N, C-alpha and C positions, 0 to 999 in steps of 0.2 A: 619522514612525518608527511612531507605533503604528497607523498604518491600515493601513502594511505587513503590522506585525505581525497585524494581524486578518485581511486578507487571506491570507496564508500562511498561518492555522490555518483559515480557511474552506476552502480549497483541500485541506487536508490532512484536514479532517473529512469534505467531501463527496465526497472522492477514498475515504475508509474507508468512509463510508457507499454508496456505488456497490458497492465489490468487496464488502460485506457484505449488500446488498440481492442481487446477480447470484446470488452464493453459495446465500443462504436459497430462490431461485428456483431454480436447479439442482438443489438438494435436495430443492424437492416434484417437480421433474422427474422426476427420476432416481434419487430414493432415496438412503439415504447411503451417501457416498463420503467416504474419508480425506481425498483432498486438498480436497473442499469444505469439511469441517469445519476444516483446517488454513486456508483462506480465511475463514473465520467467526471464528476464533481470532485471525488477524493483524488483521481488520480492527476486530472488539473491541479490540487490544490497541494500536492505531495509535490510537483515539479514546481510550484513555486513557493514551496517549503525551503526549497534548498539554498533560495536567493537570500535566505535571511542571514546575515552576517553574523549575529551573536548564538552561540552553541546552546546556550540553556535554554533560549526560546526555541532554536531550530529542535533539539530535543525534545520539549514539552511539545510542539505541534506537532512532530513524528509520530509521538507515543498519542495523541488524541487519534491522529489519522487512521493510525495501525488498530487501535481499538475500534473505529468506527467501521474498519475493512472487515474485522472479525464478525464484527454483530450485522452486516450486511450479508456477508458469504455465510453466515450460518443462517439467517432468512432465506436468502435464495437456495441453499441447499435444501433447507425444509420444505419450502415452497416447490421447488420443480421436482424432486426426489421423493419427499416426505419421510426423508430421514438423513442424517448424517454422515458424512464419510468420515470417521475421527482421524483417521492417520493424514488425512488431507489438512484439517486444521490445525493437527498437533506440528507438523511438518511446517505449515506458515508460520503457526505461532513461533517455532523454534527461529526459523529467518527473520522475522521480525524482532526476536530477540538479539540476534546475534548484528542487525543493522544496527538498533539500537546501541550497542555496546560498541560498535565502530563508532557509531558518531560522537557518543559520550568520550572514547579516547582518543579520537584521532582526526575530528575537526577541528581546526583553529577557533 
């Protein structure tokens, strides 16, 4: 059970780091944009959320952060591409659901 909790934390932490890294690179490439800044804040908050010892609070904060990530990702897609890539958002939503299920079942 401890191994799965570690894997869950590593997946969420790695996901947060990838979001943060992509946001910083986009910031360097395109300059300051509010959406990019929000992605950076959300990735940092996801990393900080992993340190919450109470599983119920951890799950609640991750749900809020994932919802905000979806909202900002949809706004980003609509603003930059003028359309949504539904397959990308569906895959992202499924990944978030899997992570939330893992947090609810396997963390202490």
